[in-house]
Residue, then its C-alpha position, 0 to 999 in steps of 0.5 A: m695421267t689421271n690420279p687425282f693427287y697427281l692432278a691436283a699437284t700439277v695444277i694446285v701448285p703452279m696456280v696458287f704461286a701465279i695467285v699470289l705472285h699477282e697479289i705480290a706484284h700489286g703490292w711492291a707496285a705501290r710500295l715503288l710509287g710511295d705507298p708502302t700499306a701492303y708491306e706495313r701488313g705483312r702482305l708482301s709475302l710468299n706464304p699463301l696463307k696470307h692471300v687466301d680469300p674463303m669464297g674467291t679461292l676456295i668456295l667458288p671454284g670448288m662450286l664451278k668445278l661441281l657444276g662443270l663450269p669454267v673455273f677461275g677465282w682470286a685470292k684476298p686482294v693486296p691493300v692499296n691506299y690510293m691517297r698515299l701514292r704520289s700521283p694516285k690516279r696514274d699509280m693506281a693504274l699502274v699498280a693495277a697493271a703490275g698484275p697481268l704483266t707479272n703474270f705474262a712475264l712468269a709464262a714468258m720465264s716458264a715457256v724458257a724454262f720448259g724449253l730448256l728441260l725439253r732440249g735436255i731431255g732431246p727427242q729420242e730420251t723416255p723422261g722419267p716421272g720426275v721430268l714429266f711431273l716438272a714438265d706438267n707444273l710448267k706447261n699448267f703455270i704456262a697456262l694459268n699465268v696467261f688465263l690469269g693475266t688475260f681475265n684480269l685485264l677485263p675493263l670490268p671493276p673489280f678486274d685490274g682492267s678496270r683500274i687501269v682504263r680508270g687510269l686513262a679515263p677522262d672524268a666522266g668515265v672515271r664517275l661512271l666506274d666509280r658508280i659500277e664499283p659497289v656492284g662489280i662483285p654482284l655483275f661479275m657473279a651474273v654475267f660471269i656465273v648465272l647467264p652461263w649456267l642458265f645459258p650455256g650456249l653463250h659461252i661468255v667466258d670462251r668469248l671473252v678471254g679465249p681468243p686473246m688467250e689463245w694468241m697469247l698461249s701461241q707466243f708463249e708455244h713458240i717461245v718454247a719451241l725457239v729454246a727446245g730447238p729445231e729438232l723439237d719444233 
């Protein structure tokens, strides 16, 4: 369907849930590892308004869409007090990993749900509007979670991947990442927005995120087909 309201409902709703649950996962992991800061500040909430970052959630995605560039963004990070963690260096890596792992887990659960939906419809039935709406939401939820989880594993500040690497790196690597951290956002803007705009042929996002994302999506497609049954494989 090309109805803009339908397209918005089947993209915005799964996108908001993917981003919000990603951030909540960071907060819960931190709480389990000794830092209740996110809980104390009311950030372990499913209310999306508590997680909206005006630039990363609204302005940047809108600008990228208007420019015809790959659309991505971020929510307001949940607060984590590094020094309240029981083992700060190790636990910060675990807190960072919780976000992408949650996205992949959500994608897997959505793949199972989508497979069950297909099994329930059957190969000869014509699905109604409600079923099609649910199917489109599930498909987009899988894709958005895979993209969000994969993109956040990039080892570049301020992405989760850099904090995972920091937890595993020797002291020299930690010092290097700490020096890059203050310029992480400008570096991100330069690499993923300015360069693709100036040189569209570079396909930076496609080359960095595309191959692992395509591989992950193929695994979830296998899950859908397995759950749906051989007649729909």
